[in-house]
N, C-alpha and C positions, 0 to 999 in steps of 0.2 A: 863244212857246207854239205847239205844233203845232195846237191847235184855235182859235188866234186868227184872226179874220175880217179879210180884207183887201179893201178896196173894189175892185171890178172894173168899175166904171163903169155898173152897171145898177141901177135903182131897184127896191125891193121892191114886192110887191103886184100886183094885177091890171092896173094901168095899163101894165105892161110886157108883158102877155100878149096877143099878137095874136089868140088864140082868143076873148078876151072883147071885143075892140074891132073886129074885122073887120066889114065891111059885110055885111048879110044876103045869103046865097047864093041863086042862082036855084033854083027848085023842083027842077030836074033833078039838082042835087047832093045832094038830101036823099033818104034811104032809111031806112025803119023809124024815122023821127022823128029821125035823126041828120044833122047837117050835116057830111058827110064831107069837103068841101073845107076847111072851117075846122078840122076835126079833124086832117087831115094837115098843115095849115099849123102847127097847134099842136105836133104831134109833131116836125116838122123845124125849126121856127123858134124854139122856146123851150127853155131849159135844162130846165124841168120835163118837157117832152115828150121830150127826148133822154134824160133820166134815167129816165123811165118806160119808154122803149123798151129801154134797157140792162138795167134791172131785170127786165122781162118776158122778155127773151131769156135772161138768166142763169137765172131760175127755170125756164123751160120746158126749157132744155138740161139743167139739173141733174135735173129730174124724169125726162126721157127717159133720161138716163144711169143713173139709179137703176133704172128699169124694165128697161132693156136688160141691165144688168149682173146684176141679181137673176135675171132669166129665164135668162141664159146660165149663171150659176153653178148654178142649180137643174137645168138640163138636163145640165150636166156631172156633177153629183152623181147624177142619175138614171142616166146612162150608166155611171158607175162602179159603181153598185149592180146594174145589169143584168149587168155583167161578173162582179162578185164574188158575187152571190147568184142570178143566173139561170143562167149558163152554167157557171161553175167547179164548183159542187157536183155537177152532173150529170156533168160530165167526170170528176171525181174518183171518183164512184160507179161509173161504167162501167169505169174503169181498175181499181178495186179488185175489182169483180165478176169481171172477166176473170182477174185474178191468183188469186183464191180458187178459182174453179171449175177453172182449169187445174191448180192444185196438188192439188185434190181428185182430179182424174183421174190425176195422176201417183202420188199416194199409193194410189189404188184399184188401180193396176197393181202397185205394190210389195206391196200387201196380199195379192194372190193368190199371190205367188211367194216369200215370205220366211218361210214356215213353218219351213224348215230352219235359219234364223238364230236360234238360241235364246239368244245372249248378250244380257245386259242392257246398256243404254247410256242416256245421258242423253237425255231427251225434253222439249222445250219446246213447249207448245201455243200456237197463235196467239192465243187469247182470254185466255191467262194467261202473258204473255211473261216475267214475273218469277219464275215457279215452274218448277222443274226436277223431272221425274219420272224414275224408273229403270224402263224398260220394254224389252221386246224390240222389234225393228224393226216386226214385225207389229202388236203391240199399240199402239205409238206411231202407226202409220199409221191404225189403227182409230179412235183417239181424235182424231187430227188431222182425219180426214174429218168426224166429227161436229162438231168445233169450227168448221171452215171452212164447213160448211153453214149454221150459225147466222150467221156473219159475212157470208156471201154474201147471205142473206135480209135482214139488216140494211141492207146497201147497196142492195139492190133496193127495200126499203121507202123509203129516203131518195130514191132516184131517182123512184119513183112519186109521191112527194109534192112533187116539184119540177118537174113537167111545165110547160114554158114554150113550146116551139117545135113547129111541125108535124113529125110523124113520131115524136116521143118516145113518145106514148101507144101507137102501134102497136108500136114496138120493145119497150117495157116489157111490154106484154101478151104478146108473143111470147116474151120471156125468161121470164116467169112460167110460161107453158104448157110451154116447153121444160125449165125447171128442175124442174118437177114430174115430168115424164117421166124426166129424167135421174136424179133422186134416187130415184125408184121403182126404176129399173133397178139402181142401186148397192145399194139395200137387198136386191133379189133376189140380187145377186151375193154379198152378205154372208151371206144366209140359206143359199144353196147351199153356200157355203164351209164354214160351220159344220157342215153335215150330211156333209161329205166324211169318209170313214174314214181315208184316207191323204192328208194335205194336201200331201205332197210328190210325189205321183203324178199327173201331168197327165192320165192316162187315166181317173182316177176319174170316174164319171158325174156326181157332184155338182160336181166341179171343172170338168168340161166345161160343165155348165149355168151355173156361175159365170162362166166365160170368155165364154159366149154373152151373158149378161146384161151383162157389161162391154162387149162389142162393141155391144150395143144402146144403152148409155149413150154410148159413143163416137160412134155414129152421130148421136145427138141433139145432142151437143156440137159435132161437127166437120162434119157433112154436112147433116142435115135433121131438123127437128122433126117428130114423127109427126102430132100434131094440127094440122090446117091451118085457115086462116080460111074461113068459109062463103062460098058464091058465090050470086049471084042467078040468075034463070032464063036469062040470056044468058051465063052462065059467067064473069062478072066478079066479082073478089074484093070482098067487103064489108069494108072497113077500119073500125076503131074510130073513125076520124076522117076528115075530108075532105082529099084531096090530100096524102098523105104524100110527101116529096121523094125524089129519087134519092139514092143513097148510093155512096160510094167504098169498095170492099171490099178492094182490093189495093194494094200499094205502088207499082204502076205507074200508079195514078190512074184505073183503069177504073171508070166509074160504071154502076150498074145500077138499074133501076126498082124501085119499092116492091113490085110484084108478085113480083119475084125475091128481094129480100133478106128480105122478110117470110116467104117460104116456105122460107127457108134454115135454117141451124143456130143454136144459141145463140150461137156465136162471131160469126156474121154479124150478128145483131141487136144484140149488145153493141158490135160495131164500129160499126154504124150509129148507135146511141145516142150513142156517143162522138163520131163524126164530125159528127152533127147539131149537137151542142152546141159542139164546137170550131170548126166553121164559123161558127156564130152568134156565138161569141165574137170570132173574127177579123173578121167583118163589122161587129160593134158597135164594135170598135177602129178600123177604117177610117172608119166613119161619124163616130165621135167625133173623130178627127184632122181630118177635113174640116170638121166643125163648129167645132172649136177654131181652126183656121186662119182661117176666115171671120169668126168672132166676134172674134178678136184684131185683125184689120184694122179692123173696125167700131169696136171699143173704142179703138184708137189714134186714129181720126178723132174720135170723140166726146170722149174725154179731152183730146185736143189742142185741140179747139175750146173746151171749157169752160175749160181752163187759160189759153189765149191770151186768151179773152174776159175772164176775171177779171183777168189781168195788164193788158191794155189798159184795162179799165174802171177799175182802181185808178189807173193813170197819168192817165187822162182826168179822173177825179174830183179827183185831187190838183192837176192843173193848173187845172182849172175853179174849184174851190172854194178853192184855195190852202191846203189842209190836207193835209199829207204823209201822215198816217196816218188811214185811214178805218176806224172801229171794226168795221164789218161786212165790207167788201170785202177788207181785208188778211188777217184770219184765214181768211176763206172761200177766198182764193187759196192760202194755205199748206196748209189742210186738203185742198182740192181737188187741189193738186199732189201731196201725199204719198199721198193715197188713190188717185189715178189711177196714180201710179208703182207702188204696191204691187199694184193690180188688174192692171195690164199685166204685172207681174212674175209674178203668180200664173198667168195664162194662158200666159205665155211658158215657165214651168217645167213646165206640163202638156203642152204640145204638142210634136210632133216625136218622132223615134225615141228620143232620150235624155231626153225629158220624163218626168214622173211616170207618165203613162198608158203610154208606151212602155216605161219601166223595169218597171212592174208586169206588163204583158201580154207584151211581147216578150223582155225580159231575164229576169225572174224566173219568171213562170208558164210560159213556153215551156220553160224548163229543168226546172221541176217536171213538166210534161206529158211531155217526152221522157224524163225519168228514169223515169216510170211506164211509158211505152212500152217502155223498155229492160228494166225489170223484168218486164213482161208477156211480151215475146218471149223473154227469158231463161228464165222459168218454163215457157213452152211448149216450149222446146228441152230443158229438163231433163225435162219430161214425155215428150217424144219418146224420150229415152233409156230411160225406164222402159217405155214402150209397145213399144219395139223389143225389149227383153229379154223381156217377157211373151209377145210374138209368137214368139220363139224357143222359149220354154218350152213353148208349146202347138203348136209346129212349124207355125206359120202363116207361110209364106214371103212370101205376098203382103202381109200386114200388115207384116211385118218390112221389106220393101223400101219400102213406103209411108212408114213412120216414119223410116227412114234418110234418104229424100229430104226429108222434112219437117224433120228435124233440120238438114240441111245448109242448107236455105232459111232457117230461123230463125237459125242461126249467122251467116249473112251479114247478116241484118237487125240482129242485135245488134251486130256489128262496125261497121255503118254508123251506128247510133245512138250508139255509143261515140265515134266520130269527130265526130259532130254535137255531142255534149255537150262534147267538148274544145274545139271551135271556138266554142261559145257560152259559154265560161267568162267570168264577169263579176266574181265576188267572190273575194278571197283564201281564204275559207273553203271554196271548192270544190276547191282544189289537192290536198289530201290525199285526199279521197274519189275524185277523178278518177284519181289515181295508184294507189290501192288497187284501184279498180274494174278498171282495165286489167290489173293484176298478177294479181288473183284470177280474172279471166275467162280469162286465158291458162293459168293453172294448172288451171282447170276443164276446158278443152278438151283439155289434155294428158292429164288423168286419163281423159277419155272415150275417148281413143285406146286407153289401156290396157284399159279395160272391154271395148271391142269386140274387141280382140285376145284377151283372156281368154275371152270368150263364144264365139269361133270356134275355140278350141283343141280339136281333135278328140281329142287325146291325154288330155284331162282329162275324166273322167266327171262331175265336179262343176263343169264350166265355168260353167253358168248360175248355180249357187249362189255360186260364187266371184266371178263378175261382179256378182251382186246385192249381195254383201257389200261390194265395192268401190264400187258405185253408191250404196247406201244409207248407206255409211259415209263414206269420205274424199271421194267426189265430192259428196255432199249437204252435207257440212261446208264444203267449199270454195265450193260454190254459195251457201250461206247467208252466208259472209263477203262474197262478191260482192254478194249482195242487200242486206246491211247497208251496204256502201259506197254502193250506189245510194240507199238510204234517207237516208244522211247527206248525199249530194249534193242530194237533193230537199229535205231539211229546211233546208239552208243557203239555198236559193233561196226556200223557202216562208216563212222568217222575214223575208227582205227583202220578199217580196211582201205579206205581212200588214202589215208596217210601213209600206210605201209606200201601200197602200190606206187604212190607218187615218189616217196623217198627211194624206193628200190630202183625205179626207172631212172631217177636222177643220178644215182650212183652208177648204174650201168652205163648211162650216156657219158659220164665223166671218165670212167675207167676204160671204155673202148677207145677214147681219145688218148688217154695217158699211155696205155699199152702200145697203141699203134705208133706213138712218137718216141717214147722213152726207151723201150727195149731196143729198137734199132740204133738209137743214140748211144746206148750202152755198148753195143757192138762196135759202132764207129769210133767211140772214144777209146775203146780197148785197142783197136787196130792202130789208131793214131799214137797212143801211148807206147805201144810196143815198137811201132815204126820209127819213133824218135831215137831209139837206142841202136838202130842199125849202124849208125855212123861210128859207134864205139868199137865196131869189129871189122 
């Protein structure tokens, strides 16, 4: 029988206990009423003392491991939520705001110069993507402007209610101020346009006023917000918060102080809102990876010690008591081994570039982020085309040159982002959107060449109207297919990102419960299993 007792040459009872029979110790060995010399002699010189030491070490180590693992898992869960709920929503909101207001500006430019395009065509409004209307280009632009103003304000509301990091409040308040100025200027443009007698004659006084109102709106969007932050008596800007950070405004990585970007345009402040949150996201990711690496090493040490102590303790008890199976230690060893292995596996799969955190942030969300950047700069380029045409319509060569240069700059940025998206390909679902995106972008830029050739044809009295027809027709249709391909690319990665975050959060919630319960139980079971053998001695 496994539980059969075999005589090991020692008598039962206190007669065999040196702690009970040792001579009285000198007074110097006593402290707080305890004879420490006899106590240490009992710990090291009797089986009961050795068993007590083993049980105490196992219980203490199990409790420490439970506390450390639970705290580490909770910290990892908090870091994941900081990324998923603190940074990502504000980055998404900033990207969406930029796309909406840039498209509003493009549609506002088309609005002024499409009166001569009286043909009806299908029109899909952004807030009603499943409904198709039959409208003229001008009327479709008018409805789209109103629709996207609502969507812009919705994203601004979401960003304002998710302020987390320094600088966000300043950027959001500046965007609010600028958007009010911008939309007021657009409304002036629409009002003046409605009053124009000949809406195809650029010299009409009301159309000229509408053009000036559009330039005012463009100034707020692209150059500088009119209403500026107040200053104190020394001329220092009074910010809505303390110490807003520097911000990177250009693709070259140039950083500017808050005094500069807060005084800039809507675009500048949206860019800074985006960069503040993306930088915080990247910093949180790096901090989390460092934490996971250090915690993994600590858990390897603690789990290894507990498992080794349980194994050695089980063998020692089997040899000492001549009982092969200890009802407490053997199950504790097996549970401790399995739980430790799974705990280390959890942290191992979370850390590193290809762990769940790396997959969520660097593989999946970075692809979502750069897809949004791609759509943003593509939308700006498409707007540059419309702004270039309206500048020609109103014979403003300076503006025409500016938007031509801006278009070339944004085209290069889009090409760079397309290459980045192709290099960051992770999932098979990305292959078709990537192929479509490249194809449609090439088609779009080819059509733009035709638009510019048509607009410059001095032999065609209707060259601007013909170029507008091409721009608002085939060009916009091709750009929309490109934009849809970017959306599909983003959605493929967003689905993986959401799945990774959800599954990782679910695992963390499970393991914080398991570690908080099972590791202490391992310690208690070990103490119980060892304590049962005290009666043998």
